[in-house]
C-alpha positions, 0 to 999 in steps of 0.5 A: 470105720476102722482106723489103723493105729500108729506103731506106739499106739498099737503097743499101748493098746496091746500092753493093755490087752496083755493084762488080760489072762485071756490074751496070754500067748496070743501073737498080735497080728493087727490092731485097729481103733474102731468108732468110739461111743459116748461111753467107751473106746472100741478096738479090732484085735486080730491074733493068730487065734482069732478076731476079737472086739475090745471094749474099754469103758470110760472111767466116768460111767456109773451105774452100769453092772457089767456082770449083768451086761455080760449075762444078757449078752451071753443069753442073746449070743445063745439064741443067735442075736449077738456075738458071744462075749469072751472075757470081762475084766472089771478092774481094767474096764474091759470086755472082749467079744467075738468080732463080726468080720465084714459087718457094717452098721445098719442103715434104715435108708438102705436096709429097710427090707431087712425089717422082718429079720430085725423084728424077729431078732428083737423078738428073740431077745424079748423072749429071754428070761435073764434076771435083772432089775426091772426098769421103774421109769419114775425112779429112773427119771429122778436117778438121771436128774440127781446125777446131773451136774449142778449147773445143768440141773439149775438150767433144766426146763422144769416144765419138761421134767414135770411132763416126763414125771407125768408121762412116767406116772401115766405109763406105770398105770397102764398094763405092762409087757415086761421082757428083757429089753436092749434099751439102746437100740439105734443104727450103731448097735445094729450090725449087718453081716452077709445079710444077717442082723446082730445086736451089740452093746448090752450095757443098758439091757434089762427087764422093761416094758417092750414098748421102749425098745419099739420106741427106740427103733422108731425114733432112732431109725426115723421111721415113717408112720407106715414103717412103724405100723408095719413093724408093729404088725410084724412084732405082734405076729410073734407076740400078740400078748404085747397088743394090750394098750400098745398104742398108749404105751408106745406114745409114752415110751417115745416121750420117756425114751427121748427124755432118758436120752436127754438127761443122760447126755446132760450127765456126760461131758462134752455132749451138749449138742446131743442133749439139745437134739434130744430136747428138741425131739422131746418137745415135739413128742410132748406136743398135744396129739 
């Protein structure tokens, strides 16, 4: 939902934009604040030259390589999966991309008929060959644990964390299907523009097992068992090589993805409610099947 800024706020944001060479000689026509995510503020900027999305990253976010994000989004844009990134300024913590006019967030309850297109976009992403570090689930769990504020670390349910470590160890013993994964697929990062699906926000995009993106879709869109099976069948039509041990990988990926979300929210200020929701879901997933 776009929010019209006050005149003073408009001037402040436009002053920030003008520090970017990209916007030199642009005449501003409209500026609006969009929905804020956990780690950045988003703005719609309309100038006489076009429509743009400005992402302004929060200063407390660490461990994200913006150059890697830029490379991944460029590659995804080249195959029609993402809007094109146009300008990155690490010093000002800003990324400018094309703005998808008349788009709206994907809503599974309304748009489940677009499942085939969603899977096809995911497959395009998974076929890209961008060079990034490869996700190591056990190491990433430890990194998230080490990043926790001390009071959260002391209160952490050690049995749950141990179960996550075991899930990561079990996962790494399975045959993998390493692809370029988005790693943050939820309805807020999927847009629908005139019946065409786009993926946005590539800050966590990296090489990882394909089951992590599949798990994210199942969990974040709250798919039923039947919907999950339909998605997997569509996906395997495009990528039959992913079928090896897929059910086992997907079961563990759901646990690990929920665990990543839980620990990640605990590292952010004022996100205790989301951390608690992720922990509840994680406990359910860790129950014996």
